[in-house]
N, C-alpha and C positions, 0 to 999 in steps of 0.2 A: 640131537637135531641142531642142523647149522641155521641160521639167523642171516640169511642175507640182504643186502639193499635193497629198500622196495617191498619186504615182505609184509603184509596187513597179518597181523594176529591181534587175538583177543588175550588179553590178560588179567590180574587180579591187583587192585592196589593193595599195597603192602603197607606203605607210608607215605604220608603228606608234610613235608619238610619246608623250610626256607629256600634250599636249594631246588625242590621240585617234586616230582611225584615220582615214587619208587615203584615200579611194576613188577609183579612175579608173571613170569613166562613159563610154558610148557618146560618139562624135563628138566626143572629145578635150576634154571636161567632167572635171571633177573635183569630188567634196565631201568633208565632214568628219563623221565620227558623233565628236560631242564625248564626251570621257571620263565625262560626268556622264549620259550614256544608259545606262551599264554599273552605275551608282549604285555601291555598296559593292563590287561585285564585279570593280570596273575592275583591280586588281591581279592578281588570277588572270587575268582573261579575257585582257587583252593578251600574255599568256605562250601563250595559245590561237591567237592570231591571227599570220599570217605574211604576210610581202608575195609575193603573187601568189596568195592565198586567193581563191577565186571566192565573194562572199556577195550575199546578197538584201537589199536595205534598201528604205525607205520614204523620200520626200521630204518633209519636214514643214517645209520652210521655203524661200525661194529669192528672197534680197532682194539687188538689183544683181549678179547672176550668182554670188552665193557662197550655195551648195547645203549645207543642213544635214541632215544623214542620220539615220536611227535604224534599228538591230537591233530594239530592244526594242518598237517600237511596228508592225511590220510585219504583224500582226493586229490592230491597231487599228480598230474598226470604224468610228470618228468619223474617220479619216484615208480618204475615199471615194476610191476609184482612178477617175479620169477615165476611163481608157480601158477600164473592166471596164464591160461591156455590160449587163450585170444590177445596176447599180446600184440600179435600183428594184426593190424587193421584190414590186410587184404583177407587173412583167414577168417575173420570175424563176419567180413561181408559175405565170404564164399558159404560159410555155414549159415549165416542168415538167409542166403536166398536159397539153399538147398531146403531148408525148413518150410520156406513159405512155398515153394515148389512142391513139397512133400504133401503140404496142406491143401495146396487147391487140388491134387489129385486126390487125393482122400474124398474131400468134400464131394467131388465130380462122382466118384464112385459111391459115396453115400445116395446121393440124389438118384443116379441111376439104379440104384436099388430099390427105392422108394416108388419110382414109376413104375 
């Protein structure tokens, strides 16, 4: 499995160290959430994370198989998830408009069948 930048993925905490949080990823890969990702809250946050916890992370660097992860940037719109089919806002708007129009037609048909 490839781990492109921007990919949101769920992993399992393997270890919490001074360096950061090591996370097991699918297909026997692993990555690191560096302690700097937590900013000034690292001391308190590391106490809240335990081995075995499942966490949602984003891949923000993948250099020679070393995968850098982030919790803080999971919702960062600048890290575009390549697996998200709605990356293009125009496609999303088009899909949403089609869904709305289909729903209106269905409601109209149901109302006609009731009368």
